[in-house]
Phi, psi and omega in degrees: 000152174228141178254129184244128176260134169215135182295338181225142175257145178214156178302319180297315182300310183294322179298308187285332175291322175294319180300309183290308189279321185264306185291323182265313185266347172075027177239145179288141180236136175242124181263132178227152175245358180266118182299317183298317179297316180299309185292330183275350182289136178280353183285161170306146188234159170212123179264111179249090184202192180269350185219149173290150175248333182188222181261007181292158175305134188232137175227109183293125183266153171258204182261353192301320183274002183244009178247173174245012183288141173251081180204145181276120177288167174294125187261140175236100181295141179235127179259127181216121180051042176083359180247142178256124176234182183232176180060079179304146181254253181204167182296331181266011179275158180300322177228152181283354173224164184267106182291334182285311177296319179299315181294318181296322180303314186272325182287325180290345184058040182305323182297337182276351174276345188265154176299145180175180184292135173230158178278185187293346176261008179080019184265140173285128186266148181301323182287354175264355189278155177298318183295323175294318181302323181264010177071029185243009188294335183258026180224132176284077190296327180298316177295321179295319178296320179299319181288329172297317178298316180299317180296321179292321178292324179294330176297331182264323180237081185300339182275356180295141180246119177254141181264127177253113180300153177285146175296137179226140179241116180255128174256126180238142183240124175264128175252090178279323186216102190298326179222149178285321187233328186282155169061030180264348183089156187296314185295314180295320180295316180297318179296321180294318178297317179298319179296318179295322179293321178296329179272359183060032179268075186289333177296317180294322176300314180297314180300317181298314182294323178296320178293315181295333179275357180079014182263356180211153179279145175294129186297335180273355179278077183253019191289322177298320178296313181299316180299320181295314183289323189264358187302328184277350185273340173054245185289353180267026177227136174225132172259125176257122192244130180274120179241015180285167178287158181296136174204185184304318183251005177240100187257024186290160172286144178307135188294341179272356179300128184302320181293320179293319178297319178296321178296315180301315180297320180295317178297314184295335177286341185245332185218167175287142178239146177226165180276145175244082187307136186297161176306316183293335183293343179276348180285144187303325185279359185242045187296334184274352188293323181301312179298317181297315181290324176296318179294326175298314181295321178294321179298316183285315184283335183076015183231152174292142180247120184235001180234156189209153166217132184293133172295136185064010183054038178282095185240111179242116185266140000266002190302314183300313183290328176295320178296318180298313180297321179296333179272359179093014178280137182250339182225137175238143183236032183261356189280086177187169183261145177283334188258351182219154168270152178138209191238095183301319180257011176069020188215148177243018176249132174304141185217159178281135177292131176255120181275105184293325181292325177265355181049058178205147172285138180254180179268358181280123177267127181260125176254101180293145172253158184248327182222148175224139183305316182296322179298312183297315187275311189270312185276314182272342177055048181273145170289168180298326178292317179294320179294318178300317179294319180299313179297316180300315181296317180291320176301318181295322176300315181291318179299319180300323183269355182071041184254195181247119179266124182239127177241150179244131174229166178234150180300328180279352181270356180243035180281341182079015181234169175060210189291338187265006187299325181287344180286346176302320181300315179298314181300316182292316181295317180303321189258008174240016173080012180272185178254132177281129177293129179210000000 
């Protein structure tokens, strides 16, 4: 246990101290505002205030964790032992920067509450982030800051015991479109054929007709392959399934379709399933859709659904997370960038979402992801060798910190055809316990 003194307690302060000391470093923390209680305690100590009290470890605090302002202060990066942090402290402080204020800045996603550039889908882009600006997007800096703090405390209290979580690798599959051609209904199929003919895409017309005639397999029907590769991973696999109605960006099969229902049941019998809230569910006027789509998935699977990932990664804070919690979602897996690989919140440890507008820690656990197939292939335009190295490097970062590595794949990205065919090798090696060549 460690006892922490601060002259004032605040929701931000208590949240980030629990995150760093308890969730990441695995030690119990007691916060006190009474100097006498602090000084008389036999436990390891940390003074987080503006003034020293004695010879105890001291970290000079600023105002960031004691305000309710949602604004980014002027940042001064500090490099210490190869790590870059923010909020300079003092020469007599345990560290030359404040790991707690730095962590709260990036984990709370404060920058995403502020006006700024978004893409055409309303998404905050990785290249707009503070961590990208400072060259830290591919490093779990919060975990690194926590470990710097632990090392400094161990120099003073050699008997302290810190808990290092085991490395975990989660593979997640998004099913945006269960089949390329099958089970779409007569009207959608006829419209699709007409569209292909107008584009003179005769190969696609031929492929579609062969599948509909039963003479060829649907290219998106990769489920037997996925089950075979992922069978040994058990609880470390989640399928996120789109059950929303058809729209411009929601191309799913109708949720009442018998073949789709049979597929959902088969997946749920073998792996955990989560909701993939539709593109439309993120629009302000469609607040009830998340609950409705979640109930559809529960009805078909026969199981409670408590985890979610946004379709198109449309994540708007805090509205999206409030909707998920109101619908009974307990875990979200949307915290990552569509255009970059790396650490959107600077952390590889699951954490509780902090609602900045309400200034409170919530019950929603956020599982950040680090890589997505579409990002690597489409946005970053990496070759299979470059993608393999990128994944290998990020995995090693997470393994070093004892965190959770989360990857996103799609049923249509493992077809073994077109531009993504070489990514099959990466997918198989990742999920069979091998090492990716990098």
